[in-house]
PLY file of the C-alpha trace (Angstrom):
ply
format ascii 1.0
element vertex 173
property float x
property float y
property float z
element edge 172
property int vertex1
property int vertex2
end_header
106.07 94.93 87.15
107.93 94.61 83.97
111.59 92.81 85.10
113.05 95.07 82.42
112.08 98.12 84.01
114.80 100.73 85.06
114.37 103.33 88.29
115.59 105.86 88.57
115.78 108.42 91.43
113.47 110.90 90.26
114.02 114.78 90.35
112.98 117.22 92.28
111.30 119.42 89.58
109.36 116.06 88.24
105.59 116.90 88.01
104.48 113.35 89.07
106.20 114.29 92.43
103.43 116.24 92.78
100.60 114.40 91.69
102.27 111.36 93.75
102.22 113.81 97.28
98.27 115.03 96.18
97.33 111.47 96.21
98.58 110.31 99.68
97.98 113.87 101.24
101.75 114.32 101.68
103.11 117.49 103.29
106.81 117.67 103.57
108.79 118.23 100.43
110.70 115.58 99.22
114.49 115.39 99.16
117.54 113.70 97.89
118.88 111.70 100.69
122.44 110.58 100.29
123.06 107.33 101.60
125.56 105.99 104.29
127.02 103.26 104.72
126.91 102.19 108.04
127.23 98.14 107.18
123.53 97.33 107.17
122.19 94.82 105.04
119.48 95.60 102.14
115.85 95.81 102.66
115.94 95.99 106.19
115.25 99.96 106.73
113.15 100.00 109.50
114.94 98.64 111.62
118.74 99.63 110.57
117.32 102.93 110.95
116.48 101.87 114.33
119.21 100.50 115.29
120.97 103.47 114.21
119.34 105.83 116.43
119.55 103.73 119.24
122.95 103.03 119.10
124.22 106.74 117.81
121.51 108.76 119.51
118.94 110.72 117.19
115.45 109.35 115.69
114.28 107.16 113.22
111.84 108.85 111.01
109.37 107.27 108.21
108.52 108.04 105.05
108.77 107.03 101.24
111.51 106.04 99.02
109.84 107.40 95.91
111.67 105.73 92.37
110.11 106.65 88.83
110.19 103.64 86.14
109.45 105.46 83.04
105.98 107.12 83.07
104.99 106.50 86.45
106.55 106.50 90.23
107.00 103.59 92.87
107.13 104.55 96.19
108.39 101.61 99.35
107.61 102.45 103.21
111.16 103.54 103.95
113.19 104.69 107.04
115.88 106.94 107.11
118.03 108.02 110.09
118.08 111.27 111.81
120.93 112.16 113.57
119.66 115.71 114.93
121.15 117.57 112.33
120.21 116.30 109.08
118.67 112.75 107.72
120.68 109.84 105.96
119.95 106.75 104.51
121.56 104.10 106.29
120.21 101.44 104.16
121.65 100.27 100.46
119.09 101.74 98.19
116.23 99.09 96.62
116.93 100.03 93.08
121.08 100.58 93.59
122.91 103.70 93.47
124.10 105.98 96.24
120.80 108.25 96.74
117.25 108.07 97.01
114.72 110.58 96.57
112.43 110.70 100.31
109.23 111.72 101.62
108.83 112.13 105.04
105.62 111.13 106.76
105.13 111.35 110.07
101.40 109.06 109.81
103.03 106.30 108.77
103.95 104.31 111.80
104.35 100.83 112.32
102.30 99.59 115.02
101.11 96.12 116.21
97.47 95.12 116.09
96.75 91.71 117.48
99.71 89.38 117.30
101.37 91.28 113.80
102.68 94.22 112.42
101.40 96.56 110.14
103.12 97.10 107.62
102.21 99.84 104.66
102.77 98.75 101.05
104.09 100.17 98.06
102.54 103.66 96.53
102.45 104.54 93.26
101.10 107.25 90.92
99.56 103.98 88.55
95.61 104.39 88.43
95.14 100.70 88.52
97.60 100.12 91.39
97.86 102.73 93.70
99.22 100.22 96.56
101.06 97.24 95.46
102.37 94.09 97.91
105.11 91.89 96.29
105.05 93.87 92.75
100.74 92.90 92.80
97.93 95.52 93.08
96.14 95.65 96.16
93.36 97.24 97.59
94.66 97.89 100.79
97.00 100.52 102.34
98.49 97.84 104.70
99.67 94.74 105.42
100.53 92.11 108.69
104.00 90.68 109.13
104.27 88.08 111.76
107.12 88.92 114.57
108.83 85.70 113.76
109.27 86.55 110.23
112.94 84.79 109.36
114.45 88.08 107.75
113.12 90.58 111.37
114.17 87.13 113.16
117.73 87.05 111.66
118.42 90.93 111.77
117.44 91.28 115.53
119.43 88.21 116.62
122.53 89.96 114.51
122.09 93.29 115.84
120.83 92.41 119.65
117.22 93.78 118.79
113.77 92.24 119.77
110.90 91.74 116.75
109.06 94.59 118.67
112.39 96.92 117.84
110.51 97.61 114.11
107.68 99.30 115.71
107.61 102.84 115.98
108.27 104.14 119.53
107.88 107.85 120.96
112.14 107.47 122.02
113.91 106.29 119.25
110.77 106.92 116.50
0 1
1 2
2 3
3 4
4 5
5 6
6 7
7 8
8 9
9 10
10 11
11 12
12 13
13 14
14 15
15 16
16 17
17 18
18 19
19 20
20 21
21 22
22 23
23 24
24 25
25 26
26 27
27 28
28 29
29 30
30 31
31 32
32 33
33 34
34 35
35 36
36 37
37 38
38 39
39 40
40 41
41 42
42 43
43 44
44 45
45 46
46 47
47 48
48 49
49 50
50 51
51 52
52 53
53 54
54 55
55 56
56 57
57 58
58 59
59 60
60 61
61 62
62 63
63 64
64 65
65 66
66 67
67 68
68 69
69 70
70 71
71 72
72 73
73 74
74 75
75 76
76 77
77 78
78 79
79 80
80 81
81 82
82 83
83 84
84 85
85 86
86 87
87 88
88 89
89 90
90 91
91 92
92 93
93 94
94 95
95 96
96 97
97 98
98 99
99 100
100 101
101 102
102 103
103 104
104 105
105 106
106 107
107 108
108 109
109 110
110 111
111 112
112 113
113 114
114 115
115 116
116 117
117 118
118 119
119 120
120 121
121 122
122 123
123 124
124 125
125 126
126 127
127 128
128 129
129 130
130 131
131 132
132 133
133 134
134 135
135 136
136 137
137 138
138 139
139 140
140 141
141 142
142 143
143 144
144 145
145 146
146 147
147 148
148 149
149 150
150 151
151 152
152 153
153 154
154 155
155 156
156 157
157 158
158 159
159 160
160 161
161 162
162 163
163 164
164 165
165 166
166 167
167 168
168 169
169 170
170 171
171 172
């Protein structure tokens, strides 16, 4: 991806949102969520939202943080916190600002297969790159991450979690 491209939070009426939702069979309506600073670091949304639910009540909710780059959308698999009344993004937005466009996706659970955590690739409206990992087109919608990943281990050590807490569970999401 071109480093000069600037990400924007799409408008709810952007026609690319309908294309994106149809392509990936998403049923929930997109919504803007404000960033609620709880002191969590960037790029650890799944663990941050889960930790927030474990310590404050509520649940973690999976979905997609959607960003607009010129004439296409890019969505990162993202988790937010549901406090029981509303959704809040407790992780600093990847491309800056104080809000995201979020589409809930209850089918995008985080699971373990063998000795790896199954993570979701970014998604886009680009015909030649529907799935991306590290800004490179992929043919598969998921990738594997080992539980001993340095970023996961560091977050878990700081917040008193274990690596398996990243996985979806029936209590906290």
